[in-house]
N, CA and C atoms as an extended XYZ file, in Angstrom:
162
Properties=species:S:1:pos:R:3:atomname:S:1:resname:S:1:resid:I:1 pbc="F F F"
N       -18.006      -77.075      -89.149 N   MET     1
C       -16.834      -77.914      -89.038 CA  MET     1
C       -17.277      -79.276      -88.499 C   MET     1
N       -16.948      -80.349      -89.226 N   GLY     2
C       -17.340      -81.688      -88.821 CA  GLY     2
C       -16.364      -82.274      -87.811 C   GLY     2
N       -16.864      -83.223      -87.111 N   THR     3
C       -15.998      -83.895      -86.148 CA  THR     3
C       -15.652      -85.269      -86.685 C   THR     3
N       -14.428      -85.427      -87.077 N   ALA     4
C       -13.958      -86.709      -87.592 CA  ALA     4
C       -13.487      -87.558      -86.426 C   ALA     4
N       -13.977      -88.779      -86.374 N   THR     5
C       -13.541      -89.661      -85.297 CA  THR     5
C       -12.382      -90.505      -85.793 C   THR     5
N       -11.391      -90.595      -84.962 N   LYS     6
C       -10.214      -91.375      -85.298 CA  LYS     6
C       -10.527      -92.851      -85.043 C   LYS     6
N       -10.285      -93.722      -86.024 N   PRO     7
C       -10.568      -95.133      -85.801 CA  PRO     7
C        -9.678      -95.711      -84.707 C   PRO     7
N       -10.223      -96.654      -83.964 N   LYS     8
C        -9.456      -97.286      -82.901 CA  LYS     8
C        -8.401      -98.194      -83.520 C   LYS     8
N        -7.268      -98.206      -82.929 N   HIS     9
C        -6.157      -99.055      -83.383 CA  HIS     9
C        -6.251     -100.353      -82.589 C   HIS     9
N        -6.908     -101.346      -83.177 N   ILE    10
C        -7.187     -102.595      -82.476 CA  ILE    10
C        -5.898     -103.263      -82.000 C   ILE    10
N        -4.898     -103.331      -82.855 N   GLY    11
C        -3.643     -103.982      -82.490 CA  GLY    11
C        -2.980     -103.336      -81.293 C   GLY    11
N        -3.019     -102.017      -81.240 N   ARG    12
C        -2.424     -101.297      -80.111 CA  ARG    12
C        -3.177     -101.627      -78.820 C   ARG    12
N        -4.493     -101.757      -78.919 N   ASN    13
C        -5.287     -102.114      -77.747 CA  ASN    13
C        -4.938     -103.513      -77.256 C   ASN    13
N        -4.769     -104.447      -78.178 N   ILE    14
C        -4.384     -105.812      -77.809 CA  ILE    14
C        -3.039     -105.789      -77.096 C   ILE    14
N        -2.111     -105.025      -77.646 N   SER    15
C        -0.781     -104.922      -77.050 CA  SER    15
C        -0.850     -104.352      -75.638 C   SER    15
N        -1.631     -103.312      -75.444 N   ARG    16
C        -1.749     -102.687      -74.123 CA  ARG    16
C        -2.351     -103.653      -73.109 C   ARG    16
N        -3.393     -104.351      -73.496 N   ILE    17
C        -4.026     -105.309      -72.590 CA  ILE    17
C        -3.049     -106.421      -72.231 C   ILE    17
N        -2.344     -106.934      -73.241 N   ARG    18
C        -1.360     -107.996      -73.006 CA  ARG    18
C        -0.302     -107.526      -72.013 C   ARG    18
N         0.211     -106.326      -72.211 N   GLU    19
C         1.256     -105.793      -71.338 CA  GLU    19
C         0.732     -105.543      -69.925 C   GLU    19
N        -0.499     -105.052      -69.801 N   LEU    20
C        -1.085     -104.823      -68.476 CA  LEU    20
C        -1.230     -106.123      -67.698 C   LEU    20
N        -1.442     -107.208      -68.406 N   ARG    21
C        -1.582     -108.519      -67.763 CA  ARG    21
C        -0.235     -109.205      -67.558 C   ARG    21
N         0.829     -108.572      -68.034 N   GLY    22
C         2.164     -109.124      -67.848 CA  GLY    22
C         2.438     -110.354      -68.704 C   GLY    22
N         1.828     -110.406      -69.883 N   ILE    23
C         1.982     -111.554      -70.776 CA  ILE    23
C         2.905     -111.170      -71.925 C   ILE    23
N         3.880     -112.020      -72.203 N   LYS    24
C         4.778     -111.785      -73.331 CA  LYS    24
C         4.112     -112.269      -74.617 C   LYS    24
N         4.566     -111.717      -75.727 N   GLN    25
C         4.026     -112.116      -77.030 CA  GLN    25
C         4.165     -113.615      -77.248 C   GLN    25
N         5.263     -114.197      -76.804 N   GLU    26
C         5.493     -115.621      -77.007 CA  GLU    26
C         4.437     -116.464      -76.299 C   GLU    26
N         4.069     -116.059      -75.090 N   ILE    27
C         3.072     -116.798      -74.312 CA  ILE    27
C         1.693     -116.663      -74.959 C   ILE    27
N         1.349     -115.454      -75.380 N   LEU    28
C         0.071     -115.234      -76.050 CA  LEU    28
C         0.011     -116.031      -77.342 C   LEU    28
N         1.101     -116.037      -78.086 N   ALA    29
C         1.150     -116.778      -79.347 CA  ALA    29
C         0.916     -118.265      -79.110 C   ALA    29
N         1.547     -118.802      -78.075 N   GLU    30
C         1.396     -120.221      -77.753 CA  GLU    30
C        -0.066     -120.533      -77.402 C   GLU    30
N        -0.687     -119.656      -76.622 N   ALA    31
C        -2.082     -119.853      -76.225 CA  ALA    31
C        -3.025     -119.766      -77.426 C   ALA    31
N        -2.646     -118.948      -78.412 N   MET    32
C        -3.472     -118.782      -79.608 CA  MET    32
C        -3.178     -119.838      -80.673 C   MET    32
N        -2.057     -120.525      -80.530 N   GLY    33
C        -1.681     -121.513      -81.530 CA  GLY    33
C        -1.098     -120.897      -82.782 C   GLY    33
N        -0.437     -119.747      -82.610 N   VAL    34
C         0.213     -119.057      -83.731 CA  VAL    34
C         1.649     -118.729      -83.333 C   VAL    34
N         2.399     -118.168      -84.269 N   SER    35
C         3.778     -117.792      -83.978 CA  SER    35
C         3.836     -116.421      -83.302 C   SER    35
N         4.971     -116.149      -82.666 N   GLN    36
C         5.183     -114.842      -82.037 CA  GLN    36
C         5.152     -113.752      -83.099 C   GLN    36
N         5.636     -114.057      -84.292 N   GLN    37
C         5.633     -113.081      -85.386 CA  GLN    37
C         4.205     -112.706      -85.775 C   GLN    37
N         3.286     -113.680      -85.694 N   THR    38
C         1.886     -113.398      -86.012 CA  THR    38
C         1.285     -112.451      -84.985 C   THR    38
N         1.590     -112.678      -83.709 N   VAL    39
C         1.098     -111.781      -82.650 CA  VAL    39
C         1.659     -110.382      -82.866 C   VAL    39
N         2.927     -110.298      -83.193 N   SER    40
C         3.554     -108.996      -83.459 CA  SER    40
C         2.863     -108.296      -84.622 C   SER    40
N         2.558     -109.048      -85.654 N   SER    41
C         1.881     -108.494      -86.828 CA  SER    41
C         0.479     -107.995      -86.468 C   SER    41
N        -0.232     -108.777      -85.665 N   ILE    42
C        -1.574     -108.380      -85.241 CA  ILE    42
C        -1.507     -107.091      -84.423 C   ILE    42
N        -0.553     -107.015      -83.497 N   GLU    43
C        -0.430     -105.832      -82.653 CA  GLU    43
C        -0.010     -104.599      -83.441 C   GLU    43
N         0.625     -104.802      -84.558 N   GLY    44
C         1.031     -103.677      -85.388 CA  GLY    44
C        -0.024     -103.238      -86.380 C   GLY    44
N        -1.122     -103.974      -86.437 N   SER    45
C        -2.185     -103.690      -87.400 CA  SER    45
C        -3.249     -102.782      -86.803 C   SER    45
N        -3.676     -101.813      -87.598 N   GLU    46
C        -4.737     -100.922      -87.148 CA  GLU    46
C        -6.071     -101.656      -87.138 C   GLU    46
N        -6.267     -102.526      -88.124 N   GLU    47
C        -7.475     -103.340      -88.191 CA  GLU    47
C        -7.061     -104.800      -88.178 C   GLU    47
N        -7.868     -105.639      -87.536 N   VAL    48
C        -7.561     -107.051      -87.423 CA  VAL    48
C        -8.739     -107.846      -87.947 C   VAL    48
N        -8.460     -108.845      -88.762 N   ASP    49
C        -9.488     -109.721      -89.309 CA  ASP    49
C       -10.236     -110.386      -88.154 C   ASP    49
N       -11.544     -110.383      -88.210 N   SER    50
C       -12.347     -110.943      -87.118 CA  SER    50
C       -12.059     -112.419      -86.891 C   SER    50
N       -11.665     -113.148      -87.924 N   LYS    51
C       -11.327     -114.566      -87.767 CA  LYS    51
C       -10.107     -114.741      -86.879 C   LYS    51
N        -9.154     -113.825      -86.959 N   LYS    52
C        -7.961     -113.894      -86.111 CA  LYS    52
C        -8.316     -113.592      -84.659 C   LYS    52
N        -9.296     -112.744      -84.446 N   LEU    53
C        -9.678     -112.377      -83.085 CA  LEU    53
C       -10.384     -113.516      -82.361 C   LEU    53
N       -11.071     -114.342      -83.144 N   VAL    54
C       -11.777     -115.468      -82.524 CA  VAL    54
C       -10.777     -116.429      -81.996 C   VAL    54
């Protein structure tokens, strides 16, 4: 029986870190120079384009 590893959900991790730091999506979006909807989309994504992470 093989052991399948579950891929990490990058967006969920971003969301958790943001919440632990007490930062709202709007504030993070402003700091990133994107819209709040973009941050929401990133947090809902299992994989995130490396260009967006930079």
